[in-house]
C-alpha positions in Angstrom: -0.1 0.2 0.0 1.4 3.2 -0.8 0.7 6.8 0.0 0.3 9.7 -1.8 2.2 13.5 -0.7 -1.6 14.6 0.4 -2.3 11.9 2.5 1.3 11.8 4.4 0.6 15.8 5.1 -2.9 15.3 6.5 -1.6 12.6 8.8 1.1 14.5 10.1 -1.3 17.6 10.7 -3.3 15.2 12.4 -0.8 13.6 14.7 1.1 17.2 15.2 -2.1 18.9 16.7 -2.0 19.5 20.4 -5.9 17.9 20.3 -5.2 14.1 21.3 -8.2 12.7 21.6 -10.0 14.3 18.3 -11.6 11.4 16.1 -10.6 12.8 12.7 -12.6 10.0 11.0 -15.7 11.4 12.5 -15.1 14.8 11.6 -14.8 14.3 8.1 -18.0 11.8 8.1 -19.6 14.9 9.7 -18.3 17.3 7.1 -19.5 15.2 4.3 -22.8 14.3 6.0 -23.2 18.6 6.2 -22.1 18.9 2.5 -24.6 16.2 1.4 -27.3 17.6 3.2 -26.8 21.4 2.4 -27.0 20.2 -1.1 -29.9 17.9 -1.0 -28.8 14.4 -1.9 -30.6 12.5 0.3 -29.6 9.3 -1.5 -25.9 9.8 -1.2 -26.4 11.5 2.4 -28.2 7.2 2.9 -25.2 5.9 1.4 -22.8 7.7 3.4 -24.6 6.9 6.5 -24.5 3.0 5.6 -21.1 3.4 4.8 -20.1 4.9 8.2 -22.0 1.6 9.5 -25.0 3.7 10.8 -28.4 1.0 10.5 -31.4 2.2 9.7 -33.8 2.9 12.7 -30.8 3.5 15.3 -30.5 6.3 17.5 -27.6 7.5 15.6 -29.7 7.2 12.0 -32.8 9.0 13.3 -30.4 11.7 15.0 -28.8 12.1 11.5 -31.8 12.4 9.5 -33.2 15.1 11.8 -30.1 16.8 11.2 -30.6 16.1 7.4 -34.1 17.4 7.9 -32.8 20.6 9.8 -30.3 21.4 6.9 -32.8 21.6 4.1 -35.1 23.8 6.2 -32.5 26.0 6.9 -31.9 26.8 3.0 
């Protein structure tokens, strides 16, 4: 497995930060979900939830769908 320069720089930035307990994968997921919600792409939003292993009708899924609706209503 090889890494490109951008991946290496991102990893160095993440590990060099002062905040030790930050879940960067979760932050990226939240940013991606917000972007999809603002675009109104519910199918891609649902797919991203599935990729993150968030199952339908779980508390996490319901919370994400409420956030999706809130972003849609704010537009």
